[in-house]
C-alpha positions in Angstrom: 0.0 0.0 0.0 1.2 3.5 -0.8 1.9 5.9 2.0 -0.8 8.4 2.7 0.5 11.9 1.8 -1.0 14.7 3.8 -0.9 18.2 2.4 -1.7 21.1 4.8 -2.4 24.2 2.8 -2.7 27.6 4.6 -1.7 29.9 1.7 -3.9 31.8 -0.7 -4.6 30.4 -4.2 -2.1 32.8 -5.8 0.8 31.9 -3.6 3.9 30.2 -5.1 3.6 27.7 -2.2 0.1 26.8 -3.3 1.3 26.1 -6.8 4.1 23.9 -5.4 1.6 22.1 -3.3 -0.6 21.2 -6.2 2.4 20.2 -8.3 3.5 17.7 -5.7 -0.1 16.5 -5.3 -0.2 15.7 -9.0 2.4 13.0 -8.4 0.8 11.6 -5.3 -1.4 8.4 -5.5 -2.8 8.8 -2.0 -3.1 12.5 -1.3 -5.3 14.1 1.4 -5.6 17.9 1.3 -6.3 19.8 4.5 -7.3 23.4 4.0 -6.9 26.0 6.8 -6.4 29.7 7.0 -6.3 31.4 3.6 -6.1 27.9 2.1 -9.9 27.7 2.2 -10.0 30.2 -0.7 -8.9 27.2 -2.9 -12.6 26.2 -2.7 -13.5 29.2 -4.9 -11.4 27.7 -7.7 -13.1 24.4 -8.5 -10.6 23.6 -11.3 -7.8 23.2 -8.7 -9.7 20.5 -6.9 -11.1 18.5 -9.8 -8.6 15.6 -9.4 -9.5 15.0 -5.7 -12.6 13.3 -4.4 -14.6 15.2 -1.8 -13.5 12.8 0.9 -9.8 13.7 0.3 -10.4 17.4 0.9 -10.9 18.5 4.5 -11.6 22.1 5.4 -11.5 23.9 8.7 -15.0 25.0 9.5 -14.0 28.0 11.5 -11.7 29.3 8.7 -14.6 28.9 6.2 -16.9 30.9 8.4 -14.3 33.6 9.2 -13.6 34.2 5.5 -17.2 33.8 4.3 -16.4 30.9 2.0 -18.9 28.1 1.2 -17.7 24.5 0.6 -20.6 24.0 -1.9 -20.2 20.2 -1.6 -16.7 20.1 -2.9 -15.1 19.2 0.4 -15.6 17.5 3.8 -16.0 20.0 6.7 -15.5 18.0 9.9 -16.3 19.3 13.3 -12.9 18.0 14.6 -10.6 19.2 11.8 -7.4 19.6 13.9 -8.0 16.4 15.7 -8.3 14.5 12.4 -5.2 16.2 11.1 -3.1 15.3 14.2 -4.3 11.7 14.1 -3.2 11.4 10.4 0.1 13.1 11.1 1.1 10.6 13.8 0.5 7.5 11.7 3.6 5.6 10.7 2.5 5.3 7.1 2.0 8.9 6.3 4.1 11.8 4.9 3.2 15.4 5.8 3.8 18.5 3.6 2.9 21.9 4.8 2.4 25.0 2.7 
């Protein structure tokens, strides 16, 4: 089984780091994208997310609300975003990338 690759994106869509994040995700077979901070604005660009299923995109509910962004069914918005992130980060079979 391939290692799970966890991408935590907190940068805006026009950031160089965001572009790098998506370039790395293109080469991942088992990517999970966590969006927090200004990273939630990625939801406004549906084309960026087309390759990932809704279950592989998790968004911080509080950051969505603070920025007035709607997930519009393109992502999963768990009540326990940071708890899930930490649990995945401590798994032996995962790699973590932060942007």
